[in-house]
Every structure is written in structure tokens, then in C-alpha cells.
KEVO-39555 format. One record per residue (C-alpha): residue in three letters; chain; x, y, z. Coordinates in Angstrom, 3 decimals, decimal comma. Each point is the difference from the previous one (the first is absolute). Layout:
+-----+----+----------+----------+----------+
:  aa : ch :        u :        v :        w :
+-----+----+----------+----------+----------+
: Ala :  A :        X :        Y :        Z :
...
+-----+----+----------+----------+----------+
//
This chain:
+-----+----+----------+----------+----------+
:  aa : ch :        u :        v :        w :
+-----+----+----------+----------+----------+
: Met :  A :   -7,679 :   12,623 :   33,347 :
: Asn :  A :    2,163 :    2,961 :   -1,156 :
: Asn :  A :    2,579 :   -0,223 :   -3,235 :
: Ser :  A :    3,065 :   -1,308 :    2,285 :
: Gln :  A :   -2,390 :   -2,343 :    1,817 :
: Ile :  A :   -1,441 :   -1,555 :   -3,193 :
: Gln :  A :    3,409 :   -0,599 :   -1,803 :
: Lys :  A :    1,137 :   -1,844 :    2,987 :
: Tyr :  A :   -2,959 :   -2,363 :   -0,037 :
: Phe :  A :    0,169 :   -0,677 :   -3,390 :
: Phe :  A :    3,763 :   -1,125 :    0,142 :
: Asn :  A :   -0,503 :   -1,581 :    3,257 :
: Glu :  A :   -2,753 :   -2,250 :   -1,541 :
: Leu :  A :    1,966 :   -1,003 :   -2,749 :
: Ser :  A :    3,356 :   -0,346 :    1,737 :
: Ser :  A :   -0,183 :   -3,749 :   -0,193 :
: Phe :  A :   -1,015 :   -0,741 :   -3,237 :
: Asn :  A :    2,858 :   -0,400 :   -2,864 :
: Tyr :  A :   -0,564 :    3,079 :   -2,007 :
: Lys :  A :    3,698 :    0,474 :    0,648 :
: Asn :  A :    0,809 :    3,876 :   -1,085 :
: Glu :  A :   -3,105 :    0,306 :   -1,699 :
: Leu :  A :   -2,257 :    1,680 :    2,637 :
: Ala :  A :    1,536 :    3,657 :   -0,076 :
: Ala :  A :   -1,109 :    0,251 :   -3,877 :
: Ile :  A :   -3,232 :   -1,883 :    0,867 :
: Trp :  A :   -0,367 :    2,587 :    2,362 :
: Lys :  A :    0,504 :    2,797 :   -2,181 :
: Gln :  A :   -2,567 :   -1,282 :   -2,676 :
: Ile :  A :   -2,333 :   -0,452 :    3,193 :
: Leu :  A :    0,463 :    3,905 :    0,551 :
: Glu :  A :   -0,096 :    0,892 :   -3,723 :
: Phe :  A :   -2,951 :   -1,784 :   -1,213 :
: Val :  A :   -2,481 :   -0,561 :    2,946 :
: Phe :  A :    0,578 :    2,848 :    2,362 :
: Phe :  A :    1,448 :    2,406 :   -2,946 :
: Met :  A :    2,725 :    1,537 :    2,006 :
: Asn :  A :    3,240 :    0,995 :   -1,019 :
: Pro :  A :    2,328 :   -2,307 :    2,194 :
: Val :  A :    2,268 :    3,079 :    1,138 :
: Val :  A :   -2,900 :    1,869 :    0,960 :
: Phe :  A :   -1,332 :   -3,026 :    2,022 :
: Ile :  A :    3,328 :   -0,345 :    2,160 :
: Thr :  A :    0,088 :    3,873 :    0,525 :
: Gln :  A :   -3,410 :   -0,290 :    1,646 :
: Pro :  A :    0,066 :   -2,733 :    2,573 :
: Gln :  A :   -2,431 :    0,895 :    2,163 :
: Glu :  A :   -2,582 :    0,646 :   -2,423 :
: Glu :  A :   -3,087 :   -2,292 :    0,712 :
: Met :  A :   -1,331 :   -2,392 :   -2,577 :
: Asp :  A :   -3,323 :   -0,392 :   -0,635 :
: Glu :  A :   -1,772 :   -3,252 :    0,746 :
: Glu :  A :   -0,855 :   -0,699 :   -3,672 :
: Lys :  A :    3,670 :    0,100 :   -0,910 :
: Val :  A :    0,517 :   -2,248 :    3,196 :
: Arg :  A :   -2,488 :   -2,689 :   -1,276 :
: Lys :  A :    2,029 :    0,020 :   -3,697 :
: Leu :  A :    3,276 :   -0,831 :    1,794 :
: Glu :  A :   -1,747 :   -2,809 :    1,858 :
: Tyr :  A :   -1,207 :   -1,506 :   -2,993 :
: Ile :  A :    3,532 :    0,441 :   -1,727 :
: Ile :  A :    1,892 :   -1,739 :    2,628 :
: Leu :  A :   -2,599 :   -2,860 :   -0,374 :
: Gly :  A :    0,552 :   -0,559 :   -3,604 :
: Leu :  A :    3,941 :    0,502 :    0,395 :
: Lys :  A :   -0,007 :   -2,675 :    2,507 :
: Lys :  A :   -1,350 :   -2,287 :   -2,066 :
: Phe :  A :    2,668 :    1,406 :   -2,523 :
: Glu :  A :   -2,414 :    1,283 :   -2,147 :
: Pro :  A :    2,054 :    2,301 :   -2,522 :
: Ile :  A :   -0,344 :    3,684 :    0,822 :
: Gln :  A :   -0,927 :    0,909 :   -3,017 :
: Tyr :  A :   -3,381 :   -2,099 :   -0,111 :
: Ile :  A :   -1,030 :    1,184 :    3,473 :
: Ile :  A :    0,192 :    3,388 :   -1,439 :
: Gly :  A :   -0,586 :   -0,660 :   -3,471 :
: Lys :  A :    2,762 :    2,363 :   -1,119 :
: Ala :  A :    3,475 :   -0,337 :   -1,066 :
: Trp :  A :    2,894 :    2,382 :   -1,783 :
: Phe :  A :    1,043 :   -0,800 :   -3,087 :
: Cys :  A :    2,200 :    2,347 :   -2,485 :
: Asp :  A :   -0,686 :    3,239 :    2,099 :
: Ser :  A :   -3,989 :   -0,822 :    0,175 :
: Ile :  A :   -2,544 :   -1,754 :    2,075 :
: Phe :  A :   -1,304 :   -3,098 :   -1,283 :
: Ile :  A :   -3,184 :   -1,793 :    1,241 :
: Val :  A :    0,563 :   -3,322 :    0,624 :
: Asp :  A :   -2,184 :   -3,113 :    1,421 :
: Pro :  A :    0,409 :   -3,788 :    0,142 :
: Ser :  A :   -0,869 :   -0,186 :   -3,545 :
: Val :  A :    3,465 :    1,598 :   -1,039 :
: Leu :  A :    3,714 :   -0,313 :    0,998 :
: Ile :  A :    1,438 :    2,608 :    2,152 :
: Pro :  A :    2,022 :    2,166 :   -2,318 :
: Arg :  A :    3,779 :   -0,518 :    0,700 :
: Pro :  A :    3,513 :    2,376 :   -0,290 :
: Glu :  A :    1,421 :   -2,267 :   -2,509 :
: Thr :  A :   -2,938 :    0,366 :   -2,277 :
: Glu :  A :    0,310 :    3,849 :    0,447 :
: Glu :  A :    3,626 :   -0,589 :   -1,859 :
: Leu :  A :   -1,837 :   -2,212 :   -2,669 :
: Val :  A :   -2,283 :    3,094 :   -0,693 :
: Tyr :  A :    2,826 :    2,525 :    0,070 :
: Ile :  A :    2,025 :   -2,179 :   -2,596 :
: Val :  A :   -2,551 :   -0,331 :   -2,247 :
: Cys :  A :   -0,759 :    3,780 :   -0,112 :
: Glu :  A :    3,469 :    0,338 :   -1,042 :
: Tyr :  A :   -0,685 :   -1,869 :   -3,015 :
: Ile :  A :   -3,446 :    2,188 :   -1,197 :
: Ile :  A :    2,136 :    2,449 :   -1,838 :
: Glu :  A :   -2,344 :    1,823 :   -2,025 :
: Gly :  A :   -2,729 :   -0,061 :    2,718 :
: Ser :  A :   -2,524 :   -1,268 :   -2,215 :
: Glu :  A :    0,792 :   -3,836 :   -0,047 :
: Asn :  A :   -2,530 :   -2,743 :   -0,027 :
: Val :  A :    0,489 :   -1,669 :    3,544 :
: Leu :  A :   -1,749 :   -3,568 :    1,195 :
: Asp :  A :    0,152 :   -1,189 :    3,460 :
: Ile :  A :   -0,891 :   -3,562 :    0,531 :
: Gly :  A :   -1,188 :   -0,610 :    3,433 :
: Thr :  A :   -0,699 :    3,046 :    1,310 :
: Gly :  A :   -1,187 :   -0,627 :    3,442 :
: Ser :  A :   -0,947 :    3,255 :    1,768 :
: Gly :  A :    1,297 :    1,942 :   -3,192 :
: Cys :  A :    3,180 :    1,440 :    1,893 :
: Ile :  A :    2,103 :   -0,802 :   -3,348 :
: Ala :  A :   -2,440 :    1,396 :   -2,682 :
: Ile :  A :   -1,205 :    2,502 :    1,877 :
: Ser :  A :    3,843 :    1,356 :    1,003 :
: Ile :  A :    0,710 :   -0,254 :   -3,436 :
: Lys :  A :   -2,638 :    2,176 :   -1,277 :
: Lys :  A :    0,786 :    2,601 :    3,082 :
: Asn :  A :    3,403 :    0,070 :   -1,090 :
: Lys :  A :   -0,442 :    0,118 :   -3,887 :
: Pro :  A :   -3,538 :    1,271 :   -0,726 :
: Lys :  A :   -0,093 :    0,136 :   -3,538 :
: Ser :  A :    0,915 :   -4,009 :   -0,374 :
: Tyr :  A :   -3,092 :   -2,206 :   -0,513 :
: Val :  A :    0,134 :   -2,129 :    2,768 :
: Val :  A :   -2,048 :   -3,489 :   -0,065 :
: Ala :  A :   -0,567 :   -2,398 :    3,127 :
: Val :  A :   -1,173 :   -3,509 :    0,309 :
: Asp :  A :   -0,812 :   -2,213 :    2,621 :
: Ile :  A :   -2,493 :   -3,473 :    0,685 :
: Ser :  A :   -1,153 :    1,348 :    3,378 :
: Glu :  A :   -2,768 :    2,098 :   -0,356 :
: Asp :  A :    0,224 :    1,100 :    3,634 :
: Ala :  A :    3,442 :    1,133 :   -0,749 :
: Leu :  A :   -1,119 :    2,217 :   -2,964 :
: Asn :  A :   -2,399 :    1,776 :    2,277 :
: Val :  A :    2,555 :    0,977 :    2,126 :
: Ala :  A :    2,136 :    1,183 :   -2,765 :
: Thr :  A :   -2,809 :    1,916 :   -1,693 :
: Asn :  A :   -0,613 :    1,661 :    3,412 :
: Asn :  A :    3,609 :    0,964 :    0,402 :
: Ala :  A :    0,179 :    1,282 :   -3,547 :
: Thr :  A :   -2,660 :    2,097 :    0,871 :
: Gln :  A :    1,309 :    1,107 :    3,057 :
: Ile :  A :    3,908 :    0,756 :   -0,889 :
: Leu :  A :   -0,586 :    1,283 :   -4,021 :
: Gly :  A :   -3,345 :    1,606 :    0,409 :
: Asn :  A :   -1,443 :   -2,382 :   -2,175 :
: Thr :  A :    0,154 :   -3,709 :   -1,758 :
: Ser :  A :    2,257 :    1,105 :   -2,791 :
: Val :  A :    1,748 :   -3,845 :    0,382 :
: Ser :  A :   -1,955 :   -2,386 :   -1,739 :
: Phe :  A :   -1,031 :   -2,865 :    2,193 :
: Ile :  A :   -0,764 :   -3,448 :   -1,514 :
: Asn :  A :   -0,822 :   -3,564 :    1,745 :
: Arg :  A :    1,989 :   -2,513 :   -1,632 :
: Asp :  A :    2,017 :   -2,897 :    0,552 :
: Ile :  A :    3,480 :   -0,038 :   -1,045 :
: Leu :  A :   -0,255 :   -3,925 :   -0,213 :
: Lys :  A :   -2,662 :   -0,081 :   -2,642 :
: Pro :  A :    0,871 :   -0,614 :   -3,681 :
: Asp :  A :   -2,464 :    3,027 :   -1,114 :
: Phe :  A :    1,753 :    2,112 :    2,487 :
: Thr :  A :    1,292 :    2,441 :   -2,762 :
: Asp :  A :   -3,244 :    0,011 :   -2,188 :
: Ile :  A :   -1,673 :    3,071 :    1,773 :
: Phe :  A :    3,130 :    2,196 :   -0,840 :
: Asn :  A :   -0,145 :    1,954 :   -3,160 :
: Ile :  A :    3,385 :    1,657 :    0,447 :
: Lys :  A :    3,510 :   -1,102 :    0,369 :
: Phe :  A :    1,899 :    1,447 :    3,349 :
: Asp :  A :    3,622 :    1,655 :    0,289 :
: Ile :  A :    0,442 :   -1,032 :    3,558 :
: Ile :  A :   -1,829 :   -3,223 :    1,667 :
: Val :  A :    0,830 :   -0,214 :    3,902 :
: Ser :  A :   -0,913 :   -2,883 :    2,314 :
: Asn :  A :    0,330 :   -0,556 :    3,837 :
: Pro :  A :   -1,679 :   -3,674 :   -0,160 :
: Pro :  A :   -0,585 :   -2,590 :    2,451 :
: Tyr :  A :    3,561 :   -1,600 :    0,337 :
: Ile :  A :    0,129 :   -2,026 :    3,509 :
: Pro :  A :   -0,050 :   -3,731 :   -0,974 :
: Leu :  A :   -3,070 :   -1,880 :    2,073 :
: Asn :  A :    2,816 :   -2,200 :    1,696 :
: Glu :  A :    1,417 :    2,906 :    1,476 :
: Lys :  A :   -3,149 :    1,177 :    2,172 :
: Glu :  A :    1,596 :   -1,483 :    3,146 :
: Thr :  A :    2,534 :    2,973 :   -0,330 :
: Ile :  A :   -2,176 :    2,832 :   -0,300 :
: Ser :  A :   -0,718 :    1,803 :    3,464 :
: Glu :  A :   -3,042 :    0,090 :    1,448 :
: Asn :  A :   -1,137 :    3,682 :   -0,823 :
: Val :  A :    0,691 :   -0,841 :   -3,742 :
: Leu :  A :   -1,835 :   -3,336 :   -0,030 :
: Asp :  A :   -2,849 :    0,315 :    1,847 :
: Phe :  A :   -1,209 :    3,489 :   -0,900 :
: Glu :  A :    1,381 :    0,637 :   -3,933 :
: Pro :  A :   -1,908 :   -1,523 :   -2,895 :
: His :  A :    1,350 :   -3,237 :   -1,142 :
: Leu :  A :   -1,029 :    0,535 :   -3,154 :
: Ala :  A :    2,595 :    2,822 :   -0,433 :
: Leu :  A :    2,710 :   -1,464 :    1,916 :
: Phe :  A :    0,477 :   -3,823 :   -1,426 :
: Cys :  A :    0,565 :   -1,657 :   -3,012 :
: Asp :  A :   -0,101 :   -3,869 :   -0,380 :
: Thr :  A :    3,094 :   -1,939 :    0,533 :
: Asp :  A :    1,489 :    1,492 :   -3,241 :
: Pro :  A :    1,465 :    3,461 :    1,023 :
: Leu :  A :    0,056 :    1,102 :   -3,370 :
: Gln :  A :   -3,388 :   -0,805 :   -0,473 :
: Phe :  A :   -1,126 :    3,860 :   -0,757 :
: Tyr :  A :    3,098 :    0,995 :   -1,244 :
: Lys :  A :   -0,512 :   -2,026 :   -2,593 :
: Ala :  A :   -3,606 :    0,424 :   -1,267 :
: Ile :  A :    0,721 :    3,976 :    0,465 :
: Ala :  A :    3,275 :   -0,340 :   -2,747 :
: Met :  A :   -1,864 :   -2,080 :   -2,078 :
: Gln :  A :   -3,079 :    3,033 :   -0,245 :
: Ala :  A :    2,571 :    2,229 :   -0,056 :
: Gln :  A :    1,369 :   -1,121 :   -3,138 :
: Lys :  A :   -3,860 :    0,596 :   -1,686 :
: Leu :  A :   -0,304 :    3,404 :    1,978 :
: Leu :  A :    3,423 :    1,888 :   -0,321 :
: Asn :  A :    0,998 :    2,527 :   -2,607 :
: Pro :  A :    3,199 :   -0,773 :   -1,818 :
: Lys :  A :    2,730 :    0,731 :    2,591 :
: Gly :  A :   -2,430 :   -0,228 :    2,897 :
: Met :  A :    0,953 :   -0,243 :    3,629 :
: Leu :  A :   -1,129 :   -2,523 :    2,605 :
: Phe :  A :    0,698 :    0,646 :    3,403 :
: Phe :  A :   -0,523 :   -2,933 :    3,137 :
: Glu :  A :    0,391 :    0,128 :    3,526 :
: Val :  A :    1,543 :   -3,428 :    0,680 :
: His :  A :   -0,005 :   -2,382 :    3,081 :
: Glu :  A :    4,132 :    0,624 :    1,291 :
: Asn :  A :    0,732 :   -3,902 :   -0,385 :
: Phe :  A :   -1,518 :   -0,370 :   -3,470 :
: Trp :  A :    1,599 :    3,114 :   -2,011 :
: Glu :  A :    2,357 :   -1,982 :   -1,824 :
: Glu :  A :   -2,784 :   -2,417 :   -1,198 :
: Val :  A :   -2,209 :    2,905 :   -1,112 :
: Lys :  A :    3,335 :    1,405 :   -1,824 :
: Lys :  A :    0,682 :   -3,103 :   -1,555 :
: Met :  A :   -3,607 :   -0,504 :   -1,015 :
: Leu :  A :   -0,579 :    3,171 :   -1,888 :
: Val :  A :    3,551 :   -0,238 :   -2,164 :
: Glu :  A :   -1,168 :   -3,523 :   -0,998 :
: Met :  A :   -3,328 :    2,060 :   -0,923 :
: Asp :  A :    1,961 :    2,282 :   -2,409 :
: Phe :  A :   -0,067 :    3,013 :    2,423 :
: Asn :  A :    2,992 :    1,936 :   -0,221 :
: Glu :  A :    1,844 :    2,494 :    2,193 :
: Val :  A :   -0,964 :   -1,790 :    2,832 :
: Glu :  A :    1,192 :    1,646 :    3,131 :
: Val :  A :   -0,518 :   -1,065 :    3,784 :
: Ile :  A :   -0,148 :    2,952 :    2,538 :
: Gln :  A :    0,448 :    0,092 :    3,547 :
: Asp :  A :   -2,227 :    1,398 :    2,477 :
: Phe :  A :    0,820 :    2,374 :    3,020 :
: Gln :  A :    0,901 :   -3,012 :    1,897 :
: Gly :  A :    2,653 :   -0,803 :   -2,500 :
: Lys :  A :   -2,504 :   -2,966 :   -0,971 :
: Asn :  A :   -0,417 :   -1,120 :   -3,830 :
: Arg :  A :   -3,720 :    0,814 :   -0,396 :
: Ile :  A :   -0,831 :    1,804 :   -3,034 :
: Ile :  A :    0,464 :   -1,052 :   -3,374 :
: Lys :  A :   -0,056 :    2,017 :   -3,482 :
: Ala :  A :   -0,125 :   -1,321 :   -3,162 :
: Lys :  A :   -0,393 :    1,132 :   -3,831 :
: Tyr :  A :   -1,801 :   -1,871 :   -2,741 :
: Thr :  A :    1,329 :    0,308 :   -3,422 :
: Leu :  A :   -2,265 :   -2,148 :   -2,761 :
+-----+----+----------+----------+----------+
//
């Protein structure tokens, strides 16, 4: 098959599946990450024959997409903050609203040498992107999942050229969480699990069936992890240190109220690119 035929084959095979307006973006990712082709070049060479190995790869991808497996897991890669991250089902797929969280945090790294702690790092996308943008900062990232930390370590090596982010296997819900730290932090950032278990039935198939539940769901209390992180932040933050959260759009008011009650100051809710209240920042003054 030539380029023109292979493109028609892809869209025809998936036309009856509920991908809405995503197919064009998925096709672009396949061209870039699997075929290693510039989409413009692909279009301008419609009669170019595609080799059999690429056709087989495409057939495999289509089978996965028909099962609603996320394209990022099928190809093992995802864009985030202008870098390509390795992803697999042990980590969440990085999302655009989390990119906004990173850029906001970087605005507050004024000196460039601040100590930053990322709690629940997953693929390492937040910690690594902060380190990439603010290379003089000292960045520590923790996660309960050893598999996720392996992915994050590989991403640090690939994107930064080294493992200059310190990765630690730690459970934020354990009372001894702070025992291993011998420094204070200027910034703590987290995109924790924030979907209550009783909302499982509202989650789309491709998320529920493939993304790690450990990173998605809290218990029935939507503030479970926010409370735990805020309590540990009181011990770990320097005076006037900053705490940044990505939050569930339905529970931002509760998170804000909790932080105020825990003596955090200058608590501010920030809207994402869709106009949703998804990011909260606060200052802790002893």
C-alpha cells in the first residue's frame, strides 16, 4: 500500500469507533513516533510505497485502538512540556492541564536554585520538566510505585541526559513520610489521586481499563491525599514555602477551605485553559 492508501485504511478502520475528533491527532502521533515521518512530507508523497513492517505496526496499533487502549500506551510515548516521555500502564498519561501546573510552578522559582519536591511523580513529567526549565533547582520526586519510578528514572536519563532528579520510593499516607528528608523545600507540588472510588462508573473506558488505579483513585474522601500532603508540607516547607496542587474540578472549594483551616495563606485558585478551577497554590507561614 502507498501512503494515500494506508491513511485511508487507518481512518476507515476506526471511523465507527467513538474517537470523536481525536483520530487526526492520533494519526499525527503515529506518523511522528512510529513511522518517523513529518506529516507534511507524508501528504506530499501520496504514492510512496509503505514497507511491510510499518503496515504490520499500523495493524497492531489499530487493533489496540479498537479495544480503546490509549495511543500513548500502544506506542509507549507521550508529549509533555515540549519533551517526549516514556509511558506505560504503570503511570498516568501526562495531560495538558498538568503542563499548566508546571509552568505556574516555574514562575515561582525565581532564584533558580530552589528546593522542589514532587509528590506522586508517576512518569516524572512534573519533576523532570521543572528541572529542565530550572536546571539550578534541586528536585526530589517521590512515588509509592517502584514501577512508576523506573519509568521516571528512564525519562530523566532520556530527557535530561542524566538522573539529576532524585527519585524516592515513599508512601505519602505513612506517618514516617518525612523521616528520610534532611532538607526543607521551597516548593512542594503534587497531582495526587483525586477521583473518589464511587465515581468509577463515570470514568471513560480507555482511562478506567488501562490507566493505573493507584494513581487515579482515592478512597471515598476526595481530600484524602490533599490532607496528607498538606500535613507533611507543614513539616517540610521552608518559611513562606509554596504548595501547588492540581485538583478535581468538583472539589476545589473543599481543598481551598482545608488549606485555609490548616493555616496556609494566600490560597489562590487558578483556572486551566478550559476555564476550569484545576490548580491551587498556597503559602505556608510559620
